[in-house]
C-alpha positions as MATLAB code, in Angstrom:
seq = 'MTDKIVEIEIYGQKYRIRVKGDEDEKYIGRLTSHVDQKMREIGEKSRSVDPFKIAVLAALNIADEYYLSRQQLDQLNDVIGQMEHEIESLEAQLTQHDSDYSKREKVSS';
ca = [
       0.000    0.000    0.000;
       1.517    3.314   -1.030;
       1.144    6.647    0.670;
      -0.800    9.296   -1.145;
      -1.010   13.053   -0.641;
      -4.554   14.437   -0.558;
      -5.706   17.981   -0.295;
      -8.380   18.792    2.251;
     -10.106   22.007    3.155;
     -11.193   23.036    6.623;
     -12.817   26.393    7.253;
     -11.523   27.802    4.006;
      -7.924   26.691    4.561;
      -6.371   24.033    2.353;
      -4.037   21.404    3.743;
      -2.080   18.622    2.116;
      -1.878   15.454    4.167;
      -0.500   11.984    3.602;
      -2.841    8.972    3.679;
      -2.064    5.291    3.262;
      -4.877    4.184    0.962;
      -8.457    4.579   -0.232;
      -9.965    3.623    3.116;
      -7.793    6.125    4.941;
      -8.701    8.758    2.373;
     -12.419    8.189    3.004;
     -11.842    8.279    6.751;
      -9.851   11.514    6.466;
     -12.716   12.920    4.398;
     -15.178   12.151    7.202;
     -12.875   13.683    9.806;
     -12.333   16.746    7.643;
     -16.056   17.183    7.197;
     -16.685   16.880   10.943;
     -14.007   19.421   11.896;
     -15.121   21.830    9.169;
     -18.745   21.552   10.300;
     -17.803   22.219   13.943;
     -15.740   25.245   13.008;
     -18.556   26.634   10.858;
     -21.104   26.126   13.654;
     -18.854   27.908   16.132;
     -17.971   30.598   13.620;
     -21.672   31.384   13.212;
     -22.272   31.544   16.984;
     -19.021   33.229   17.984;
     -18.319   36.918   18.004;
     -14.755   36.177   16.952;
     -13.628   36.071   13.350;
     -10.175   34.783   14.317;
      -9.882   31.306   12.723;
      -7.378   30.256   15.407;
      -9.829   30.995   18.234;
     -12.615   29.266   16.313;
     -10.351   26.223   15.820;
      -9.588   26.083   19.550;
     -13.296   26.304   20.422;
     -14.058   23.596   17.855;
     -11.326   21.424   19.369;
     -12.868   21.882   22.817;
     -16.296   20.928   21.468;
     -14.907   17.840   19.744;
     -12.976   16.886   22.911;
     -16.212   17.243   24.903;
     -18.017   14.945   22.454;
     -15.182   12.455   22.731;
     -15.138   12.408   26.539;
     -18.922   12.123   26.758;
     -18.808    9.192   24.322;
     -16.006    7.612   26.349;
     -18.058    8.010   29.524;
     -21.080    6.386   27.871;
     -18.908    3.538   26.587;
     -17.473    2.983   30.069;
     -20.995    2.907   31.522;
     -22.117    0.407   28.876;
     -19.066   -1.747   29.594;
     -19.979   -1.689   33.303;
     -23.533   -2.792   32.495;
     -22.227   -5.555   30.229;
     -19.870   -6.694   32.993;
     -22.755   -6.854   35.472;
     -24.881   -8.780   32.968;
     -22.038  -11.238   32.337;
     -21.690  -11.754   36.086;
     -25.443  -12.372   36.410;
     -25.367  -14.844   33.496;
     -22.463  -16.722   35.098;
     -24.373  -16.833   38.379;
     -27.508  -18.136   36.658;
     -25.464  -20.740   34.778;
     -23.935  -21.894   38.059;
     -27.389  -22.129   39.628;
     -28.681  -24.083   36.633;
     -25.714  -26.454   36.765;
     -26.285  -26.978   40.488;
     -30.011  -27.516   39.926;
     -29.326  -30.052   37.152;
     -26.831  -31.836   39.372;
     -29.290  -31.964   42.290;
     -32.049  -33.198   39.966;
     -29.806  -35.955   38.568;
     -28.920  -37.101   42.087;
     -32.613  -37.242   43.065;
     -33.427  -39.229   39.922;
     -30.734  -41.777   40.747;
     -31.970  -42.113   44.328;
     -35.574  -42.565   43.097;
     -34.618  -45.297   40.661;
];
């Protein structure tokens, strides 16, 4: 797989970046679009016209999204861990119940 230079545009500024293939190019396109959209949203709401300040505010917004997503993922992982523990407990109870039932069947026979 060969590296390729692609040109992207974020908030009116063009950048040339290196990507490793078509998949990376598509991924970079999605990232570019997301960052550009955030900067445009902030640019519309902000009193500042300084692209550097708008970029910093966009970065803070994107970091906030990331940390909130991370927190939600951690919470989901906790719930999954609890569910796995409950399943293991139920399996153990079922195994014990089956064992007790088999012993009673042998005694009855």
